[in-house]
C-alpha positions as CSV (number, residue, x, y, z in Angstrom):
1,M,11.8,11.4,-6.1
2,F,14.4,8.7,-5.3
3,H,17.3,9.1,-7.9
4,S,18.3,5.4,-7.6
5,A,16.9,2.0,-7.2
6,Q,19.4,1.3,-4.5
7,L,18.2,4.2,-2.5
8,R,14.6,3.2,-2.8
9,S,15.6,-0.3,-1.8
10,H,17.5,1.0,1.2
11,V,14.2,2.8,2.4
12,M,12.1,-0.1,1.5
13,G,14.3,-3.0,2.7
14,G,12.4,-5.2,5.1
15,V,9.1,-3.2,5.1
16,R,6.2,-5.5,5.4
17,V,3.7,-4.5,2.8
18,L,0.1,-5.8,2.3
19,P,-0.9,-5.6,-1.4
20,A,-4.6,-6.0,-2.3
21,E,-5.4,-6.5,-6.1
22,D,-8.0,-8.8,-7.6
23,D,-6.3,-8.7,-11.3
24,P,-3.9,-11.7,-11.1
25,L,-1.5,-10.0,-13.5
26,L,-1.4,-6.7,-11.6
27,A,-0.9,-8.6,-8.5
28,M,2.1,-10.3,-9.7
29,E,3.6,-7.1,-11.2
30,L,2.9,-5.4,-8.0
31,E,4.6,-8.3,-5.9
32,D,7.5,-8.5,-8.2
33,A,8.1,-4.5,-7.9
34,L,7.7,-4.8,-4.0
35,L,10.4,-7.7,-3.9
36,D,12.6,-5.7,-6.3
37,A,12.6,-2.8,-3.8
38,R,13.5,-5.4,-1.1
39,A,10.1,-5.2,0.8
40,R,8.7,-8.0,2.3
41,V,5.4,-9.0,0.8
42,V,2.4,-10.1,3.0
43,G,0.1,-11.5,0.4
44,P,-1.2,-10.5,-2.2
45,F,-4.8,-10.6,-1.5
46,A,-7.5,-10.6,-4.1
47,A,-10.5,-11.0,-1.7
48,L,-11.6,-8.8,1.2
49,A,-12.1,-11.6,3.7
50,A,-8.5,-12.7,3.3
51,L,-7.1,-9.2,3.5
52,L,-9.1,-8.5,6.7
53,A,-7.8,-11.7,8.2
54,A,-4.1,-10.5,7.4
55,V,-4.9,-6.9,8.8
56,E,-5.9,-8.7,12.0
57,T,-2.5,-10.3,12.4
58,G,-0.8,-6.9,12.4
59,E,2.2,-8.3,10.7
60,F,2.7,-5.5,8.2
61,D,4.0,-1.8,8.1
62,A,1.8,-0.6,5.3
63,A,-0.7,-1.4,2.5
64,I,-1.3,-1.0,-1.1
65,L,-4.9,-1.3,-1.8
66,D,-6.9,-1.6,-4.9
67,V,-10.5,0.0,-4.1
68,R,-12.3,-2.9,-5.8
69,L,-11.7,-6.5,-4.8
70,G,-14.1,-8.5,-6.9
71,R,-17.5,-7.3,-5.8
72,S,-16.3,-5.9,-2.5
73,E,-14.4,-2.6,-1.7
74,S,-11.2,-2.5,0.4
75,F,-12.6,0.3,2.5
76,P,-13.2,-2.1,5.6
77,A,-9.6,-3.1,5.6
78,A,-8.5,0.4,4.9
79,E,-10.3,1.6,8.1
80,K,-8.7,-1.1,10.3
81,L,-5.4,-0.2,8.8
82,A,-5.9,3.6,9.4
83,A,-6.9,2.8,13.1
84,K,-3.6,0.8,13.5
85,G,-1.7,3.7,12.0
86,A,-0.5,1.9,9.0
87,P,0.2,3.9,5.9
88,V,-2.3,3.1,3.0
89,I,-1.9,3.8,-0.7
90,F,-5.0,3.3,-2.7
91,H,-4.9,2.7,-6.4
92,P,-8.5,3.4,-7.4
93,G,-10.0,2.4,-10.8
94,R,-13.5,3.5,-10.5
95,L,-13.9,5.9,-7.8
96,Q,-12.9,9.6,-7.7
97,D,-9.8,10.5,-5.8
98,A,-11.7,13.2,-4.0
99,Q,-14.1,10.6,-2.5
100,I,-11.3,8.6,-1.1
101,A,-9.4,11.6,-0.1
102,T,-12.4,12.7,2.0
103,R,-13.0,9.3,3.6
104,F,-9.1,8.7,4.1
105,P,-7.5,11.9,4.5
106,N,-4.1,10.5,5.5
107,A,-4.1,7.9,2.6
108,R,-2.1,8.5,-0.6
109,L,-3.6,7.9,-4.1
110,C,-2.1,6.6,-7.2
111,S,-5.0,6.5,-9.6
112,Q,-5.2,3.8,-12.3
113,P,-3.7,3.6,-14.7
114,C,-0.7,3.7,-12.6
115,C,2.6,1.7,-12.9
116,C,3.9,-0.2,-10.0
117,E,7.1,1.8,-10.0
118,R,5.0,4.9,-9.1
119,M,3.2,3.0,-6.4
120,I,6.5,1.8,-4.9
121,E,8.0,5.3,-5.2
122,T,4.8,6.7,-3.3
123,L,5.2,4.0,-0.7
124,A,8.8,4.6,-0.2
125,R,8.4,8.5,0.2
126,T,5.5,7.6,2.7
127,M,7.8,5.3,4.7
128,V,10.4,8.2,4.9
129,E,7.8,10.4,6.4
130,V,6.8,7.8,8.8
131,K,10.4,7.3,10.0
132,R,11.0,11.0,10.2
133,G,7.6,11.3,12.3
134,C,8.8,8.6,14.6
135,A,12.3,10.1,15.0
136,A,10.8,13.5,15.8
137,R,8.6,12.0,18.5
138,A,11.5,10.1,20.4
C-alpha cells in the first residue's frame, strides 16, 4: 500500500486511464479520484460503443471498467485492451470474481462496493508492476 497520496501521485502522474462506468455519480467520483492522483483521464465512458472507439485510438495506458455498461458488458473492450497489453481493473457489481478471473487472468478486481481510492491504489500498484516489468526487459 502506498503510504502517501504524494507517492501515489508520483506513480500515477501522467498515466492515461480509460474509466468506464454507467452510473453518472460513480463516474464523476472515479474521474475526480483519478485527477487527484494526477492521472490523465480519457473519458469517462458510459456506453460500450464509445469505450470501444476510445480503445481503438490507443491513447491510454490502463483502464478501469465496470462490467455492466447499461445493457452491455465491457468484455469486448477488455479483450481489445488485453490484446494491446494494457492493464485492466474491473469493478464488477453483478458477476462473480471467479468468472472474470478465469476469462481475464491478468486483470485486477475491485468488487463493488469498492471506493475509488481502492481502485486508484490497485491501479497504482499495477502500474508499478508494469514499469518494473519494462525495466527488467530493457
